[in-house]
C-alpha positions as CSV (number, residue, x, y, z in Angstrom):
1,D,117.4,45.3,120.1
2,H,114.8,46.7,117.7
3,H,113.2,48.9,120.3
4,A,116.6,50.6,121.0
5,R,117.3,51.0,117.3
6,L,113.8,52.5,116.7
7,R,114.2,55.0,119.6
8,S,117.7,56.0,118.5
9,A,116.7,56.5,114.8
10,A,113.6,58.5,115.8
11,A,115.8,60.7,118.1
12,R,118.2,61.4,115.3
13,S,115.3,62.3,112.9
14,D,116.4,59.4,110.7
15,L,113.1,58.4,109.2
16,P,114.3,55.6,106.9
17,G,116.3,54.0,109.7
18,A,113.4,54.2,112.2
19,L,111.0,52.7,109.6
20,A,113.4,49.8,109.0
21,A,113.7,49.1,112.7
22,F,110.0,49.3,113.1
23,A,109.4,46.9,110.2
24,A,112.0,44.5,111.6
25,M,110.2,44.2,115.0
26,S,108.1,41.1,115.4
27,S,104.4,41.6,115.3
28,S,104.2,40.0,118.8
29,A,106.3,42.8,120.3
30,S,104.6,44.5,123.2
31,A,102.3,47.2,121.9
32,S,102.9,50.0,124.5
33,P,106.6,50.9,123.8
34,V,105.9,50.3,120.1
35,L,103.1,52.9,120.2
36,R,105.1,55.4,122.1
37,T,108.1,55.3,119.7
38,F,105.7,55.1,116.8
39,T,104.0,58.4,117.7
40,S,107.3,60.2,117.8
41,L,108.0,58.7,114.4
42,L,104.7,60.0,113.1
43,K,105.4,63.5,114.6
44,L,108.5,63.5,112.5
45,C,106.5,62.6,109.4
46,A,104.0,65.4,110.2
47,A,106.7,68.0,110.8
48,R,108.4,67.2,107.5
49,A,105.1,66.7,105.6
50,D,106.6,63.2,104.6
51,L,103.4,61.5,103.5
52,A,105.1,58.5,101.9
53,T,106.8,57.5,105.2
54,G,103.7,58.3,107.2
55,R,101.7,55.9,105.0
56,A,104.3,53.2,105.4
57,V,104.1,53.5,109.2
58,H,100.3,53.4,108.9
59,A,100.6,50.1,107.0
60,Q,102.9,48.6,109.6
61,L,100.5,49.6,112.4
62,A,97.5,48.2,110.5
63,A,99.4,44.9,110.0
64,R,99.8,44.7,113.8
65,G,96.1,45.7,114.4
66,L,97.1,48.9,116.2
67,S,95.8,51.5,113.8
68,A,92.6,52.1,115.7
69,E,94.3,52.5,119.1
70,S,93.5,55.9,120.5
71,L,97.2,57.0,120.7
72,A,98.0,55.7,117.3
73,A,94.9,57.0,115.6
74,T,95.4,60.5,117.1
75,A,99.0,60.6,115.8
76,L,97.9,59.3,112.4
77,A,95.1,61.8,112.0
78,N,97.5,64.6,113.0
79,M,100.1,63.4,110.4
80,Y,97.5,63.2,107.6
81,A,96.1,66.7,108.4
82,K,99.6,68.2,108.4
83,C,100.4,66.5,105.1
84,R,97.3,68.3,103.7
85,R,95.3,65.0,103.4
86,P,92.1,66.0,105.4
87,G,90.1,63.2,103.8
88,D,92.6,60.5,105.1
89,A,92.8,62.3,108.5
90,R,89.0,62.2,108.8
91,R,88.8,58.5,107.8
92,V,91.3,57.5,110.5
93,F,89.5,59.7,113.0
94,D,86.1,58.3,112.1
95,R,87.2,54.7,112.6
96,M,88.3,55.4,116.2
97,P,86.1,53.5,118.6
98,V,86.6,56.1,121.4
99,R,87.6,59.7,120.6
100,D,88.9,61.8,123.4
101,R,89.4,65.6,123.4
102,V,93.1,65.1,122.5
103,A,92.1,63.4,119.2
104,W,89.6,66.1,118.4
105,N,92.2,68.8,119.1
106,A,94.8,67.1,117.0
107,L,92.4,67.2,114.0
108,V,91.3,70.8,114.6
109,A,94.9,71.9,114.9
110,G,96.0,70.0,111.8
111,Y,93.2,71.5,109.7
112,A,93.8,75.0,111.0
113,R,97.6,75.0,110.4
114,N,97.1,73.8,106.8
115,G,94.7,76.6,105.9
116,L,91.7,74.3,106.0
117,A,89.7,76.9,108.0
118,G,86.2,75.7,107.2
119,A,87.0,72.1,108.2
120,A,88.7,73.2,111.5
121,M,85.6,75.2,112.5
122,E,83.3,72.4,111.5
123,M,85.2,69.9,113.8
124,V,84.8,72.2,116.8
125,V,81.0,72.0,116.3
126,R,81.1,68.3,115.7
127,M,83.1,67.5,118.8
128,Q,80.3,69.0,120.9
129,E,77.4,67.6,119.0
130,E,78.7,64.0,118.4
131,D,80.8,63.2,121.5
132,G,79.7,65.9,123.9
133,E,83.3,67.0,124.3
134,R,83.6,70.6,125.5
135,P,86.4,72.5,123.7
136,D,89.3,73.3,126.1
137,S,91.9,76.1,125.8
138,V,94.0,73.9,123.4
139,T,90.9,73.6,121.1
140,L,90.4,77.4,121.1
141,V,94.0,78.3,120.5
142,S,94.0,75.8,117.6
143,V,90.7,77.0,115.9
144,L,91.3,80.7,116.3
145,P,94.0,80.9,113.5
146,A,91.4,79.2,111.2
147,C,88.9,82.0,112.0
148,A,91.7,84.5,111.0
149,D,92.5,82.7,107.7
150,A,88.8,82.6,106.8
151,Q,88.4,86.3,107.9
152,A,85.5,84.9,109.9
153,L,84.8,87.7,112.4
154,R,81.5,86.2,113.5
155,A,83.1,82.8,114.3
156,C,85.8,84.7,116.2
157,R,83.2,86.5,118.3
158,E,81.5,83.2,119.1
159,V,84.8,81.6,120.2
160,H,85.5,84.7,122.2
161,G,82.1,84.5,123.9
162,F,82.6,80.8,124.7
163,A,86.1,81.6,126.1
164,V,84.6,84.3,128.4
165,R,81.8,82.0,129.6
166,A,84.2,79.1,130.3
167,G,86.7,81.3,132.0
168,F,89.4,80.6,129.4
169,D,89.9,84.3,128.7
170,E,92.0,84.4,131.9
171,L,94.6,82.4,130.1
172,V,97.2,84.6,128.4
173,N,97.6,82.2,125.4
174,V,93.8,82.2,124.7
175,S,93.4,86.0,125.0
176,T,96.5,86.5,122.8
177,A,95.1,84.2,120.1
178,I,91.7,86.1,120.3
179,L,93.2,89.6,120.0
180,D,95.4,88.3,117.1
181,V,92.4,87.1,115.2
182,Y,90.5,90.3,115.8
183,C,93.5,92.2,114.3
184,K,93.6,89.9,111.3
185,C,89.9,90.4,110.7
186,G,90.4,94.2,110.8
187,A,88.7,94.7,114.2
188,V,91.7,96.5,115.9
189,E,89.6,98.4,118.5
190,V,88.0,95.2,119.7
191,A,91.5,93.6,119.9
192,R,92.8,96.6,121.9
193,A,89.9,96.2,124.4
194,V,90.8,92.5,124.8
195,F,94.5,93.5,125.2
196,D,93.7,96.2,127.8
197,R,91.5,93.7,129.9
198,M,94.2,91.0,130.0
199,P,95.3,90.5,133.6
200,G,98.7,89.3,132.6
201,K,100.4,90.0,129.3
202,N,103.5,88.3,127.9
203,S,105.8,89.5,125.0
204,V,103.7,87.5,122.5
205,S,100.6,89.5,123.5
206,W,102.4,92.8,123.1
207,N,103.8,91.6,119.7
208,A,100.4,90.6,118.5
209,M,98.8,93.9,119.4
210,I,101.7,96.1,117.9
211,K,101.8,94.0,114.8
212,G,98.0,94.3,114.5
213,Y,98.2,98.1,114.5
214,A,101.0,98.1,112.0
215,E,99.2,95.7,109.6
216,N,96.0,97.6,109.8
217,G,97.6,100.9,108.8
218,D,97.7,102.6,112.3
219,A,101.4,103.3,112.4
220,T,101.1,106.0,115.1
221,E,99.4,103.6,117.6
222,A,101.8,100.8,116.7
223,L,104.8,103.0,117.6
224,A,103.2,104.4,120.8
225,L,102.5,100.8,122.0
226,F,106.0,99.7,121.1
227,K,107.5,102.6,123.2
228,R,105.2,101.6,126.1
229,M,106.4,98.0,125.8
230,V,110.0,99.1,126.0
231,G,109.3,101.4,128.9
232,E,107.6,98.6,130.8
233,G,110.6,96.4,130.4
234,V,108.8,93.7,128.4
235,D,111.2,91.5,126.4
236,V,111.4,93.0,122.9
237,T,111.6,90.4,120.0
238,D,112.1,90.6,116.3
239,V,108.3,90.6,115.8
240,S,107.7,93.9,117.6
241,V,110.9,95.4,116.2
242,L,109.7,94.6,112.6
243,A,106.4,96.3,113.4
244,A,108.1,99.4,114.9
245,L,110.4,99.8,111.9
246,H,107.5,99.5,109.6
247,A,105.6,102.2,111.6
248,C,108.6,104.6,111.6
249,G,109.0,104.2,107.8
250,E,105.3,104.8,107.2
251,L,105.4,108.0,109.4
252,G,108.8,109.1,108.1
253,Y,110.0,109.3,111.7
254,L,113.8,109.2,111.2
255,D,114.8,109.9,114.9
256,E,112.4,107.2,116.2
257,G,113.7,104.8,113.6
258,R,117.3,105.5,114.7
259,R,116.3,104.8,118.3
260,V,114.8,101.4,117.3
261,H,118.0,100.7,115.3
262,E,120.1,101.3,118.5
263,L,117.7,99.1,120.5
264,L,117.9,96.2,118.1
265,M,121.7,96.4,118.1
266,R,121.7,96.2,121.9
267,I,119.5,93.1,122.0
268,G,121.5,91.3,119.3
269,L,119.1,91.4,116.4
270,E,121.7,92.7,113.9
271,S,122.3,89.2,112.7
272,N,118.5,88.8,111.9
273,V,118.3,89.4,108.1
274,S,114.6,90.1,108.2
275,V,115.2,92.9,110.7
276,M,118.0,94.3,108.7
277,N,115.9,94.3,105.5
278,A,113.2,96.2,107.4
279,L,115.8,98.7,108.6
280,I,116.8,99.3,104.9
281,T,113.2,99.9,104.0
282,M,112.6,102.2,107.0
283,Y,115.7,104.4,106.2
284,S,114.6,104.5,102.5
285,K,111.1,105.7,103.4
286,C,112.7,108.4,105.6
287,K,114.5,109.5,102.5
288,R,117.9,108.5,103.9
289,T,119.2,106.1,101.3
290,D,122.8,106.8,102.6
291,L,121.9,105.2,105.9
292,A,120.0,102.4,104.1
293,A,123.1,101.7,102.0
294,Q,125.3,101.5,105.2
295,V,122.9,98.9,106.7
296,F,122.8,97.0,103.3
297,D,126.6,96.9,103.2
298,E,126.7,95.5,106.7
299,V,124.4,92.6,106.0
300,R,126.7,89.6,105.6
301,Y,124.3,87.1,104.0
302,K,122.1,89.3,101.8
303,T,118.9,87.6,100.6
304,R,117.0,88.6,97.5
305,I,114.7,90.6,99.8
306,S,117.8,92.6,100.9
307,W,118.6,93.5,97.3
308,N,115.0,94.3,96.5
309,A,114.6,96.6,99.5
310,M,117.8,98.6,98.6
311,I,116.9,98.8,94.8
312,L,113.4,100.0,95.6
313,G,114.8,102.5,98.1
314,C,117.0,104.1,95.5
315,T,114.2,104.1,92.9
316,Q,111.7,105.8,95.3
317,N,114.3,108.4,96.3
318,G,115.2,109.5,92.7
319,R,118.5,107.7,92.7
320,S,117.7,105.9,89.5
321,E,121.3,105.3,88.3
322,D,122.2,103.8,91.7
323,A,119.2,101.5,91.5
324,V,120.3,100.2,88.0
325,R,123.9,99.8,89.3
326,L,122.6,97.7,92.2
327,F,120.6,95.6,89.9
328,S,123.7,94.8,87.8
329,R,125.7,94.0,91.0
330,M,122.9,91.7,92.1
331,Q,123.2,89.7,88.9
332,L,127.0,89.5,89.3
333,K,126.5,88.0,92.7
334,N,124.2,85.4,91.0
335,V,121.2,86.4,93.1
336,K,118.2,85.5,90.9
337,P,115.8,88.5,90.5
338,D,112.0,87.9,91.0
339,S,109.0,90.0,89.8
340,F,109.4,92.3,92.8
341,T,113.0,93.1,91.7
342,L,111.9,94.0,88.3
343,V,109.0,96.1,89.5
344,S,111.6,98.0,91.7
345,V,114.2,98.6,88.9
346,I,111.9,99.2,85.9
347,P,110.6,102.6,87.3
348,A,114.3,103.7,87.7
349,L,114.8,102.9,83.9
350,A,111.6,104.8,83.2
351,D,113.0,107.8,85.0
352,I,116.3,107.6,83.1
353,S,114.2,107.5,79.9
354,D,116.7,105.7,77.7
355,P,114.9,103.6,75.0
356,L,117.9,101.3,74.6
357,Q,118.0,100.3,78.3
358,A,114.2,100.0,78.2
359,R,114.5,97.4,75.4
360,W,117.2,95.6,77.4
361,I,115.1,95.2,80.6
362,H,112.1,94.2,78.5
363,G,114.2,91.4,76.9
364,Y,115.6,90.4,80.2
365,S,112.1,90.0,81.7
366,I,111.1,87.8,78.8
367,R,114.1,85.6,79.3
368,M,113.3,85.3,83.0
369,H,109.6,84.4,82.0
370,L,108.4,87.3,84.1
371,D,107.0,89.5,81.3
372,Q,103.4,88.3,81.7
373,D,103.4,88.9,85.5
374,V,100.8,91.6,85.7
375,Y,102.9,94.0,87.8
376,V,106.0,93.6,85.7
377,L,104.0,94.1,82.5
378,T,102.4,97.2,83.9
379,A,105.8,98.6,84.9
380,L,107.0,97.9,81.3
381,I,104.0,99.7,79.8
382,D,104.7,102.7,82.1
383,M,108.4,102.6,81.3
384,Y,107.9,102.6,77.5
385,A,105.4,105.5,77.8
386,K,108.0,107.5,79.9
387,C,110.7,106.7,77.3
388,G,108.5,108.3,74.6
389,R,107.6,105.0,73.1
390,V,103.8,105.1,73.6
391,S,103.1,102.8,70.6
392,I,105.3,100.0,72.1
393,A,103.4,100.6,75.4
394,R,100.1,100.1,73.6
395,S,101.2,96.9,71.9
396,L,102.3,95.5,75.2
397,F,99.0,96.5,76.7
398,K,97.1,94.7,73.9
399,S,99.2,91.5,74.5
400,A,98.4,91.4,78.2
401,R,96.7,88.1,79.2
402,E,95.5,89.7,82.4
403,R,94.7,93.4,82.8
404,H,94.7,94.7,86.4
405,V,93.3,98.2,87.2
406,I,96.9,99.4,87.4
407,T,97.5,98.2,83.9
408,W,94.7,100.3,82.5
409,N,95.9,103.2,84.7
410,A,99.4,103.1,83.3
411,M,98.2,103.1,79.7
412,I,95.7,105.9,80.2
413,H,98.4,107.9,82.0
414,G,100.8,107.2,79.1
415,Y,98.4,108.6,76.5
416,G,97.6,111.6,78.7
417,S,101.2,112.5,79.3
418,H,101.9,112.4,75.5
419,G,98.9,114.7,74.8
420,F,96.7,112.0,73.3
421,G,93.7,113.1,75.5
422,K,91.0,111.8,73.2
423,V,92.6,108.3,73.0
424,A,93.0,108.3,76.8
425,V,89.3,109.1,77.2
426,E,88.4,106.3,74.7
427,L,90.5,103.8,76.6
428,F,88.9,104.9,79.9
429,E,85.4,104.2,78.4
430,E,86.7,100.9,77.1
431,M,87.9,100.0,80.6
432,K,84.5,100.8,82.1
433,S,82.6,98.7,79.5
434,S,85.0,95.8,80.1
435,G,83.7,95.6,83.7
436,R,86.9,96.8,85.3
437,V,86.1,99.3,88.1
438,P,88.3,102.4,88.0
439,N,90.0,103.6,91.2
440,E,91.3,107.0,92.4
441,T,94.5,106.7,90.3
442,T,92.4,106.0,87.2
443,F,90.5,109.2,87.6
444,L,93.6,111.2,88.3
445,S,95.1,109.8,85.0
446,V,92.0,110.6,83.0
447,L,91.6,114.1,84.5
448,S,95.2,114.8,83.8
449,A,94.8,113.6,80.2
450,C,91.8,115.9,79.8
451,S,93.8,118.8,81.2
452,H,96.7,118.3,78.8
453,A,94.3,118.1,75.8
454,G,91.9,120.9,76.8
455,L,88.9,118.5,77.1
456,V,87.1,120.7,79.7
457,D,83.6,119.1,79.4
458,E,84.9,115.6,79.7
459,G,87.0,116.6,82.7
460,R,84.0,118.1,84.5
461,K,81.9,115.0,83.7
462,Y,84.6,112.6,85.0
463,F,85.2,114.6,88.2
464,S,81.5,114.4,89.1
465,S,81.3,110.7,88.1
466,M,84.1,109.9,90.5
467,N,81.9,110.4,93.6
468,E,78.4,110.0,92.1
469,D,79.0,106.7,90.2
470,Y,81.8,105.1,92.1
471,G,81.7,106.6,95.7
472,L,85.3,107.7,95.5
473,E,86.3,110.8,97.4
474,P,88.5,113.1,95.4
475,G,92.0,113.8,96.9
476,M,94.1,117.0,96.8
477,E,95.6,115.9,93.5
478,H,92.2,115.5,91.9
479,Y,91.3,119.0,92.9
480,G,94.6,120.3,91.7
481,T,94.2,118.7,88.3
482,M,90.6,120.1,88.0
483,V,92.0,123.6,88.7
484,D,94.7,123.0,86.2
485,L,92.2,121.8,83.6
486,L,89.9,124.9,84.0
487,G,92.8,127.3,84.3
488,R,94.7,126.2,81.2
489,A,91.5,126.5,79.3
490,G,91.3,130.2,80.4
491,K,88.3,129.6,82.7
492,L,90.0,131.3,85.6
493,D,86.9,132.6,87.4
494,E,85.4,129.1,87.3
495,A,88.7,127.6,88.6
496,W,88.8,130.1,91.5
497,S,85.1,129.5,92.3
498,F,85.9,125.7,92.3
499,I,88.6,126.3,94.8
500,Q,86.3,128.3,97.1
501,K,83.7,125.5,97.1
502,M,86.2,122.7,98.0
503,P,85.0,120.6,101.0
504,V,88.6,120.4,102.2
505,D,91.2,123.1,102.8
506,P,93.1,123.5,99.5
507,G,96.7,122.5,99.5
508,I,99.8,124.1,97.8
509,S,99.3,121.9,94.7
510,V,95.8,123.4,94.2
511,Y,96.8,127.1,94.5
512,G,100.0,126.2,92.5
513,A,97.9,125.1,89.6
514,M,95.9,128.3,89.9
515,L,99.1,130.4,89.9
516,G,100.4,128.6,86.8
517,A,97.1,129.4,85.0
518,C,97.3,133.0,86.0
519,K,100.8,133.3,84.5
520,L,99.5,131.7,81.3
521,H,96.6,134.1,81.0
522,K,98.3,137.1,82.6
523,N,95.8,137.6,85.5
524,V,97.7,139.5,88.2
525,E,94.8,139.9,90.7
526,L,94.1,136.1,91.1
527,A,97.8,135.4,90.9
528,E,98.3,137.6,94.0
529,E,95.5,135.9,95.8
530,S,96.8,132.4,95.0
531,A,100.4,133.3,95.9
532,Q,99.3,134.7,99.2
533,R,97.6,131.4,100.1
534,I,100.6,129.4,99.0
535,F,103.1,131.5,101.1
536,E,100.8,131.1,104.1
537,L,101.2,127.3,103.7
538,G,105.1,127.6,103.7
539,P,106.4,125.9,100.6
540,D,109.9,124.3,100.6
541,E,110.8,125.4,97.1
542,G,111.2,128.9,95.5
543,V,109.3,127.9,92.4
544,Y,106.1,129.7,93.4
545,H,107.9,132.9,94.3
546,V,109.7,132.8,90.8
547,L,106.3,132.3,89.1
548,L,104.8,135.3,90.9
549,A,107.8,137.4,90.1
550,N,107.5,136.5,86.4
551,I,103.8,137.4,86.5
552,Y,104.6,140.8,88.0
553,A,107.4,141.3,85.4
554,N,105.1,140.5,82.5
555,A,102.8,143.3,83.8
556,S,105.9,145.6,84.3
557,M,105.3,145.8,88.0
558,W,109.0,146.1,88.9
559,K,108.6,147.1,92.6
560,D,106.5,143.9,93.2
561,V,109.2,141.9,91.4
562,A,111.8,143.3,93.8
563,R,109.6,142.6,96.8
564,V,109.1,139.0,95.9
565,R,112.8,138.4,95.2
566,T,113.7,140.0,98.6
567,A,111.2,137.7,100.3
568,M,112.8,134.7,98.6
569,E,116.3,135.8,99.9
570,K,115.0,136.3,103.4
571,K,113.5,132.8,103.5
572,G,116.6,131.3,101.9
573,L,114.6,130.0,99.0
574,Q,116.4,129.6,95.6
575,K,115.2,129.3,92.1
576,T,115.6,125.7,90.8
577,P,118.3,125.8,88.1
578,G,117.0,124.4,84.8
579,W,118.8,121.4,83.3
580,S,118.3,119.1,80.3
581,I,119.9,115.8,79.6
582,V,120.5,113.9,76.3
583,Q,121.6,110.3,76.4
584,L,123.9,109.1,73.6
585,K,125.0,105.5,73.6
586,N,125.7,104.9,77.3
587,E,126.7,108.4,78.2
588,I,124.4,110.9,79.9
589,H,125.2,114.6,79.0
590,T,123.7,117.2,81.3
591,F,123.4,120.9,80.3
592,Y,122.5,123.9,82.5
593,S,121.3,127.2,81.1
594,G,124.3,129.1,79.9
595,S,126.8,126.3,80.8
596,T,130.1,126.3,79.0
597,N,131.9,123.5,80.9
598,H,131.1,120.8,78.3
599,Q,134.2,119.5,76.5
600,Q,132.6,120.3,73.2
601,A,131.1,123.6,74.3
602,K,132.7,125.6,71.5
603,D,131.2,123.2,68.8
604,I,127.8,123.3,70.6
605,Y,127.6,127.1,70.7
606,A,128.7,127.3,67.0
607,R,126.1,124.7,66.0
608,L,123.4,126.6,68.0
609,A,124.3,129.9,66.4
610,K,123.9,128.4,63.0
611,L,120.6,126.8,64.0
612,I,119.2,130.1,65.2
613,E,120.1,131.7,61.9
614,E,118.4,128.8,60.0
615,I,115.1,129.0,62.1
616,K,115.1,132.8,61.8
617,A,115.0,132.4,58.1
618,V,111.7,130.4,58.5
619,G,110.1,132.9,60.9
620,Y,111.6,132.5,64.3
621,V,111.3,135.5,66.5
622,P,112.7,135.3,70.1
623,D,109.9,135.4,72.7
624,T,111.5,137.7,75.3
625,D,108.5,138.0,77.5
626,S,110.0,135.5,80.0
627,I,113.2,137.5,80.6
628,H,113.3,140.8,82.3
629,D,115.6,143.5,83.7
630,V,118.0,143.4,80.7
631,E,118.3,144.9,77.2
632,D,116.6,143.2,74.3
633,D,119.8,141.9,72.6
634,V,120.9,140.4,76.0
635,K,117.5,138.8,76.4
636,A,117.9,137.0,73.0
637,Q,121.3,135.9,74.1
638,L,120.0,134.5,77.4
639,L,117.2,132.6,75.6
640,N,119.6,131.1,73.2
641,T,121.5,129.5,76.0
642,H,118.6,127.7,77.6
643,S,119.5,124.1,78.5
644,E,117.2,122.4,76.1
645,K,118.7,124.3,73.1
646,L,122.2,123.3,74.1
647,A,121.1,119.6,74.5
648,I,119.4,119.7,71.1
649,A,122.5,121.2,69.4
650,Y,124.7,118.6,71.0
651,G,122.3,115.8,69.9
652,L,122.5,117.1,66.3
653,I,126.3,117.1,66.4
654,R,126.6,113.6,67.7
655,T,123.9,111.7,65.8
656,S,123.5,110.9,62.1
657,P,120.8,112.6,60.0
658,G,117.3,111.2,60.5
659,T,118.0,110.0,64.1
660,T,115.4,110.9,66.7
661,I,116.8,113.1,69.4
662,Q,115.4,112.6,72.9
663,I,115.7,115.1,75.7
664,K,114.6,115.2,79.3
665,K,114.3,118.4,81.4
666,N,113.4,119.2,84.9
667,L,111.2,122.3,84.4
668,R,108.3,123.2,82.1
669,V,109.6,124.1,78.6
670,C,109.3,127.8,78.0
671,N,107.4,129.4,75.1
672,D,110.5,130.4,73.3
673,C,112.2,127.0,73.5
674,H,108.9,125.4,72.4
675,N,108.7,127.6,69.3
676,A,112.4,127.2,68.5
677,T,112.2,123.4,68.8
678,K,109.3,123.2,66.4
679,L,111.2,125.1,63.8
680,I,114.4,123.1,64.5
681,S,112.5,119.9,63.7
682,L,111.4,121.6,60.5
683,V,114.8,122.8,59.2
684,T,116.7,119.7,60.3
685,G,114.1,117.1,59.3
686,R,114.5,115.5,62.7
687,E,111.9,114.2,65.2
688,I,112.7,115.6,68.7
689,I,111.1,114.1,71.7
690,M,111.2,116.3,74.8
691,R,110.0,115.1,78.3
692,D,109.5,118.1,80.6
693,I,108.2,118.0,84.2
694,Q,104.6,117.8,83.1
695,R,104.4,115.9,79.8
696,F,105.9,114.8,76.5
697,H,106.3,116.9,73.4
698,H,106.9,115.2,70.1
699,F,108.3,117.8,67.6
700,K,108.1,116.9,64.0
701,D,107.9,118.8,60.7
702,G,107.5,122.1,62.5
703,K,104.6,120.9,64.7
704,C,104.3,119.7,68.3
705,S,102.0,116.8,69.5
706,C,100.7,119.1,72.3
707,G,99.1,121.4,69.7
708,D,100.8,124.4,71.5
709,Y,98.6,123.6,74.6
710,W,100.7,122.7,77.5
């Protein structure tokens, strides 16, 4: 029996079998059972977006003269809409002799689900104008997602108004769809008003509201509502858990995040890979990559997103080597990286600063055909600049087919950090004339470039332009950079006055920049003022206490030095130990000031002693201003064991003549090491690239790219 065969094939989702059975039926077969089975067949085609089979069914129906039947035409219109053929759907629909609300709704829903928002909204208007059909709750729930896709807030308000007048807003599915659209159009307060007025709420309503807060950047409210949802005993699903984890990560609320973790384990969501990925991200944002790694290891079927989340977590928490190791493991597991993977791992390689690894990842991105992705390309530009290869960064920048604002920012920042302030300013002007609008980060990069190059007038001009020409509000970092710019240039009174006039309360970074300028220009009075404000704000590190102690020591104010050091001990703050690393082949060698635990320590110190003699012969005099409380000969000895000098000596031992030596250190290079490195570059004929915490120094032929301004 062909009917039985057709029903059986349709039930098994066997489209070819169902179609064969349908075609084999005689054209005189009774229409009613044929139509019923046929509609389920068309539903299958719609669900699978199988246009070819859908068209074959349409042909069979047309041959039997059934294609204009209301039931048939509605199913056909629905199938064509879901196969993204709105024109065909409309043609079938327009040929229907009688169109009921079900047919209209099918078309509206088909359009809306396929992102054809304009067409969906137009059909709601047409159904009222042409056939006098009033939209029902199904129509509203179908058209509202189209309003969200089109970001059509006005249309949403009209639908909402209609729903209230018709009494449909009492229905939980209609009110939920309305609040969901308001959230997606950014009108969260209106959505909350709808939510609060709902007589009955289901878990979908709660999910929509919590997700709405999370996606609109209100993590605090998302978390508060999630806790209320749990407290009221509403069924928690993966949607609300994902939003809650996102909120905990954004707020850095580790304890709350752990509670959500416990809850999701209780309700059996640990097998949901999306939830586990969100958990990895949450722990990473709360700076607990150890907990993120535990979750990552527990995920049995890791997706690419799982790997990306863990790599990014390591990169953002300064665990660059771990990020690179994970990237290698990912490849061994044959998980194909995407642009997001590369954008996550490239900053880790930028942090490591090894030019060889930089070239390798660049080549890899070319082989994966991802090198022209604007985000990957921008990350590569930033990486080359941070590896001391600013010329390669520039050639990549020139080759870019598409330049996003972040691409310009990376290149401007690259020039600034290498001390090429004038070039950074020229590039900024080129950016503006190309029609690209700068953002807050652009201004931070160009102000920083002006600061490193002493371009005071330009810096002042750009700081004013930020708000006057572009309506951008300066952040704390912008204020700090301006203080740094004025302070470095010796304009301490202007810098202090600038701080006093700030429209927001100055943060630690602003007073920190002032304190650094006071040390540079030996101004004790303003240093004390700045330090006092910093200590009131309760810094986590001892760096500012050390800076103030050094300022007092330079002024021979020994009692004050002792007082600051005692305060540090009381607060349990320690001086950050200085280190320098030099990477040779695939080995990273780390040196601390005065360290003797390197296996070649004897050779290093011997080479360093010889170097000191060589540079003394060309005018080196140890700058002992930065060391106090000891005799002069001990001062010289302490200076000679600074970490960067040890790293340079080791680099000279291990590399052939003419090779560039590249060093990275965690603190600002001191005056003595800066002078010594200039002369070492002269006597050895080597170029030495040093990346300190603030910028790059290129030492060559006895000169530094910073022009002794850093």
